[in-house]
LODO-320124 format. One record per residue (C-alpha): residue in three letters; y, x, z. Coordinates in pm, whole numbers, plus 32768, in hexadecimal, padded with zeros to 4 digits. Each point is the difference from the previous one (the first is absolute). Example, Ala and Ser with C-alpha at 12.3 -4.5 7.8 and 13.67 -1.06 7.14 Angstrom:
REM LODO-320124
ala7E3E84CE830C ser815880897FBE 
***
This chain:
REM LODO-320124
unk487C30279D0C unk7F177F2480CF unk7FD380828157 unk7F287EFA80AB unk7F6D7EA47FD1 unk7FAD7EF98102 unk7F5A7EA87FDC unk7FB87EE680F7 unk7F647EA47FF0 unk80397EE880F5 unk7F387EC18041 unk810C7EE67FE7 unk7F407F318101 unk803681148102 unk81767FFB7FBC unk80077E848010 unk7F7380118162 unk811E80F3805C unk811E7F187F7E unk803F7F77815C unk8004815E809E unk817480528001 unk7FC38154809B unk7F1D806B7EE2 unk80F37F807EF9 unk812680C080A3 unk7F2981358014 unk7FAF7FF27E8B unk81447F777F5F unk815280AD7FF8 unk81337F2E8049 unk803E7FD67E8D unk7E9A7F8D7FBD unk80017F1B812D unk81387F507F77 unk7F4B7FC47EBA unk7EC07F9680B0 unk80BC7F0080C9 unk80877F517EC8 unk7E9F7F9A7F95 unk7F927E9F805E unk7EA180047F6C unk7EF480A280D8 unk7F5380917EC6 unk813C80B37F9C unk802E8092815A unk7E9680817FFE unk803180987EAB unk814480A5806D unk7F85808A814A unk7EB3806E7F65 unk80B680B07EE9 unk80EA80BF80E6 unk7EE4805B80ED unk7F1B807C7EE1 unk812680C27F68 unk805580AF8144 unk7E8F80498046 unk7FE9809A7EA9 unk813C80C98047 unk7F7280878141 unk7EC2806F7F45 unk80CD80A77EF5 unk80F280BB80DB unk7F1F80368127 unk80967FE98156 unk8054815A8092 unk80247F898165 unk7F037EDE7FEC unk81157F038017 unk809D7F347EE7 unk81047EF78043 unk7FB87EE77F02 unk81497F498046 unk80CF81357FA9 unk7F927FF07E92 unk805B7EE07F21 unk7F417F817ED6 unk81007F317F43 unk801C7F797EA6 unk80F1806D7EF0 unk80B67F107F17 unk7EC57FD87F2A unk7F277FBD812D unk7F5581537FF3 unk7FB4807C815F unk80B88138806A unk7FED80D2813F unk8138804480C7 unk7FB5812B80D3 unk8086813580B8 unk7F0781027F76 unk80CA81187F68 unk7F9D80897EA6 unk7F017EED7FB9 unk80007EFB7EF0 unk7F1F7EE3806F unk7F717F037F05 unk7F4F7EC4807D unk7F317EE97F65 unk7F8D7EC980B4 unk7F0C7F057F78 unk7F8D7EB58097 unk7EC57F3F7FC5 unk7F8B7ED080C1 unk7F4780B8810F unk808881657FEF unk814780C27FD8 unk7FF081667F7D unk810D81057FEA unk800E815B7F6B unk8106810E8044 unk804281327F29 unk80CF81168090 unk80C280FB7F2B unk80C181358068 unk81717FD67FA8 
***
C-alpha cells in the first residue's frame, strides 16, 4: 500500500556550478555513490549523476518528512541494480522505497514512492 509520495526537480546548471564544491558533494553523496561519481570523466555525466542523486534524496525527504528537521543525505545511497534501475539503499525500517530519476538537458527530476512493508 502506498504510504507517501515525494517529487523534486533540479536545474542542472545549478548543480554544474557546484561540481567544484567538494564539501557539497560529500554532504550529498554516500561513500558508494562518491566512488561511482569519481569514475566519470565527462562533466555532463558528473552533473547528471549528482543532480539525480540530489533530486532523489530531496524527493525522499519530502516523502518521509524529517521528524527532527535533519536528514543526512550521505547516509542514504541511490544506486543502480544490474539493469540500471535506480534503487534506494536505506536504514528506514518497514519501508519499501521506489525511486525514478529522469534527465533532460536543463533539468533532472526524481519521484519517490514509499510503501509500508
